[in-house]
C-alpha positions in Angstrom: -10.7 55.7 -60.2 -13.5 54.3 -57.5 -14.8 57.9 -57.5 -15.9 57.5 -61.2 -16.9 54.5 -60.4 -20.1 54.9 -57.8 -20.9 58.0 -59.2 -21.2 56.9 -62.6 -23.2 53.5 -61.6 -26.5 56.0 -60.6 -26.8 57.5 -63.9 -26.2 53.9 -65.7 -29.3 52.5 -63.1 -31.4 55.6 -64.3 -30.8 55.7 -67.2 -32.6 52.2 -68.1 -36.3 53.1 -69.2 -38.7 53.1 -66.6 -40.3 49.8 -65.5 -44.0 50.7 -64.0 -45.1 53.1 -66.3 -47.2 49.7 -66.7 -48.1 49.4 -63.9 -50.6 52.8 -64.0 -47.6 55.9 -62.9 -47.0 54.4 -59.1 -44.7 57.5 -57.8 -43.4 55.3 -55.1 -42.5 52.7 -57.2 -40.8 55.6 -60.3 -38.7 57.4 -57.2 -36.7 54.0 -56.8 -34.8 55.5 -60.5 -34.6 58.6 -58.3 -33.5 57.3 -55.1 -30.3 55.9 -56.6 -28.9 59.2 -56.6 -31.1 60.9 -53.9 -31.8 58.1 -51.5 -34.9 56.8 -50.4 -36.2 58.9 -48.2 -35.0 62.0 -51.1 -32.3 63.1 -48.5 -29.3 63.0 -51.1 -25.7 62.8 -51.3 -23.9 65.8 -49.7 -22.0 67.9 -51.6 -23.4 64.6 -54.8 -27.3 65.0 -54.8 -29.2 67.6 -53.4 -32.1 66.9 -51.1 -35.5 67.0 -52.1 -36.8 69.2 -49.4 -36.8 72.6 -48.9 -36.0 73.6 -52.5 -38.5 71.5 -54.6 -41.5 72.6 -52.0 -40.3 75.7 -52.8 -40.1 75.2 -56.3 -43.4 73.8 -56.4 -45.4 76.8 -55.2 -44.3 78.7 -58.2 -45.3 78.6 -61.7 -42.0 78.9 -62.9 -40.7 76.9 -61.1 -43.4 73.7 -61.2 -41.8 74.0 -64.9 -38.5 73.6 -63.5 -39.1 70.6 -62.0 -41.1 69.4 -65.0 -38.0 69.6 -67.2 -35.3 68.2 -63.7 -37.1 65.6 -64.7 -38.5 64.9 -68.7 -34.6 66.4 -69.8 -32.0 66.2 -66.8 -29.5 68.2 -65.3 -26.1 69.8 -65.9 -23.3 71.9 -63.9 -23.2 73.7 -60.7 -26.5 73.6 -58.7 -26.8 75.3 -54.8 -29.8 74.1 -53.4 -30.3 74.9 -49.4 -26.5 76.7 -49.1 -25.3 74.0 -50.3 -23.4 73.5 -53.5 -23.6 70.6 -55.8 -22.3 70.3 -59.8 -23.0 66.5 -61.5 -25.6 65.1 -63.6 -29.5 64.1 -63.2 -30.3 62.6 -66.9 -32.5 62.3 -68.9 -35.9 60.0 -67.3 -36.8 58.5 -70.2 -39.3 56.0 -70.5 -41.8 58.9 -68.1 -44.6 59.8 -70.0 -46.3 62.7 -68.2 -49.0 61.0 -65.7 -45.5 59.7 -64.7 -43.7 62.9 -64.3 -46.4 64.0 -62.9 -46.6 60.8 -59.7 -42.9 61.2 -59.9 -43.3 64.6 -58.8 -46.4 63.9 -56.6 -44.5 61.1 -54.8 -41.2 63.0 -53.8 -44.0 66.8 -52.6 -46.6 64.4 -50.8 -44.3 61.4 -48.8 -40.6 62.9 -48.8 -40.4 66.7 -49.7 -42.1 67.8 -46.7 -40.2 71.7 -45.4 -42.3 74.6 -47.1 -44.7 76.4 -48.5 -48.5 73.6 -48.8 -48.1 71.5 -51.9 -49.6 71.3 -54.8 -50.8 67.9 -57.5 -49.0 68.5 -60.7 -51.9 66.6 -62.9 -50.7 65.0 -66.2 -52.4 67.8 -68.2 -50.0 70.2 -66.9 -46.7 67.8 -67.0 -47.6 67.6 -71.0 -48.6 71.1 -71.5 -43.9 71.7 -70.9 -43.0 68.9 -73.3 -42.7 71.1 -75.9 -40.1 73.3 -74.3 -38.6 69.6 -73.2 -37.3 70.0 -76.7 -36.4 73.6 -77.1 -33.8 73.1 -73.3 -31.4 71.4 -72.3 -29.5 70.2 -68.9 -26.9 72.6 -68.7 -30.2 75.7 -69.5 -31.5 74.5 -66.5 -29.3 74.5 -63.9 -28.8 78.5 -64.8 -32.5 78.5 -64.3 -32.7 76.8 -60.7 -30.1 79.9 -60.0 -32.5 82.7 -61.3 -35.7 81.0 -60.0 -34.8 79.6 -56.9 -34.7 82.3 -53.9 
C-alpha cells in the first residue's frame, strides 16, 4: 500500500496545471514538475522512472524521436519501456497546461542542462512543437511506449 501511495503522489503532483507558463516558459521552473519522478538531476528512479540522459539525446537527434519527445510531454506515457538497457513500467501523465513554448522550454532544459551523453542537442522551437499538435490528438499514452521501442535503437 505504501509503495502504491509513493507512486501515486508524483502522478498527482504532475497532473496539476503548469504554474510557470506565465513566466515566459522558463524550462528549469517547468521541469520542477518532471523532477517529482525523474529527479532534479534527471537521473530518474531505477525500476520506476527512466533517466533523461543518453536516450533523450539519441531521440532528440532524429525527426521521429523529436516528435516522440513532444508527444510524451503532451500525451503522457503508459506501459513497458526500455531505456539504456533497463526496463520501466509506469505511468507518466500528460503535462496539461503547457503550450508549445512551454513544451519546447522544458525539452530544451533537459537537452542542455541535464542530458549531456549522446549526440549533439538541437533546441526545440515553439513552432516545431506546435507542428506536432495534431498528432497529439490522434495518439494515446500506450501507443507512445510502443513507438519508443520502434524508434530507439
